[in-house]
Legacy VTK file of the C-alpha trace (Angstrom):
# vtk DataFile Version 3.0
C-alpha trace
ASCII
DATASET POLYDATA
POINTS 105 float
31.665 -27.003 12.311
32.037 -23.435 10.621
28.526 -24.454 8.497
26.866 -25.429 12.300
27.957 -21.428 13.619
26.579 -20.519 10.503
23.411 -22.387 10.997
22.893 -20.915 14.868
23.929 -17.207 13.727
21.300 -18.262 10.397
18.328 -19.258 12.916
19.290 -16.661 15.583
18.987 -13.671 13.262
15.098 -14.967 12.308
14.488 -15.640 15.554
15.393 -12.553 16.952
13.286 -11.040 13.082
9.969 -12.927 14.453
10.418 -11.260 17.629
10.685 -7.936 16.347
7.632 -8.625 14.025
5.496 -9.489 17.076
6.993 -6.421 18.916
6.533 -4.156 16.753
2.756 -5.587 16.321
2.220 -5.271 20.304
3.173 -2.178 20.133
1.425 -0.384 17.371
-1.907 -1.997 19.878
-0.013 -0.827 23.033
0.203 3.033 21.141
-4.064 2.641 19.866
-4.711 1.605 23.621
-2.815 4.770 25.013
-4.504 7.273 22.173
-7.964 5.988 23.916
-6.594 6.668 27.627
-5.559 9.887 26.547
-1.773 9.519 28.301
0.499 11.658 26.561
3.348 9.419 28.610
1.964 6.540 27.081
1.525 7.753 23.886
5.352 8.856 23.435
6.541 5.849 24.968
4.446 3.396 22.307
5.842 5.829 19.491
9.206 5.978 21.109
9.412 1.657 20.845
8.011 1.594 17.392
10.733 3.833 16.217
13.348 2.163 17.985
11.959 -1.869 17.011
11.232 -0.371 13.063
15.119 0.665 13.001
16.186 -2.765 14.664
14.418 -4.814 12.175
15.634 -3.064 9.184
19.081 -3.864 10.385
18.313 -7.038 11.443
17.486 -7.266 7.342
20.618 -6.143 6.554
19.245 -2.624 6.143
21.981 0.401 8.034
20.478 2.895 10.206
22.486 5.540 7.946
20.277 4.318 4.602
17.470 4.402 6.732
17.902 7.761 7.807
18.819 8.440 4.060
15.711 6.766 3.020
13.194 9.235 5.560
14.206 11.847 4.245
13.635 11.002 0.492
10.538 10.294 1.576
9.737 13.383 3.696
11.068 15.637 0.570
8.731 13.021 -1.441
5.484 13.566 0.216
6.221 17.449 0.748
6.448 18.468 -3.002
3.378 15.785 -3.538
1.695 17.744 -1.038
0.895 14.536 1.543
-3.100 15.605 3.226
-1.375 16.381 6.770
1.188 18.125 4.775
-1.721 20.037 3.568
-3.293 20.879 6.545
-0.981 21.458 8.518
2.806 21.508 7.091
4.081 18.495 9.286
6.077 16.848 6.903
8.359 20.171 6.182
8.382 20.520 9.774
9.456 16.924 10.250
11.840 17.207 6.959
13.227 20.171 8.548
13.651 18.301 12.122
15.397 15.339 10.406
18.054 17.685 8.125
19.103 19.545 11.099
19.294 16.421 13.825
20.732 14.195 11.847
23.276 15.426 9.921
LINES 1 106
105 0 1 2 3 4 5 6 7 8 9 10 11 12 13 14 15 16 17 18 19 20 21 22 23 24 25 26 27 28 29 30 31 32 33 34 35 36 37 38 39 40 41 42 43 44 45 46 47 48 49 50 51 52 53 54 55 56 57 58 59 60 61 62 63 64 65 66 67 68 69 70 71 72 73 74 75 76 77 78 79 80 81 82 83 84 85 86 87 88 89 90 91 92 93 94 95 96 97 98 99 100 101 102 103 104
């Protein structure tokens, strides 16, 4: 019986992962449509949905939220140091890094 429950849990997790992958693709498509329309509210909803879906997908894949946050911080530091184009032109990477460091303690 225990093995049967475990099999159901694994199948359920795989199904959720597939659903989240489809949700992510759908959200990116919705973001691109919202950008064409120029609706800030729709764009914000899409970006928010992408971020949430990505965090939940990571969790379903066995990566804790805190580890995702740590990796984001590390990548932001790395991108700023490598002079990413967006960083060179606008300073967005540094701005985001400061925001993340101040608000996710």
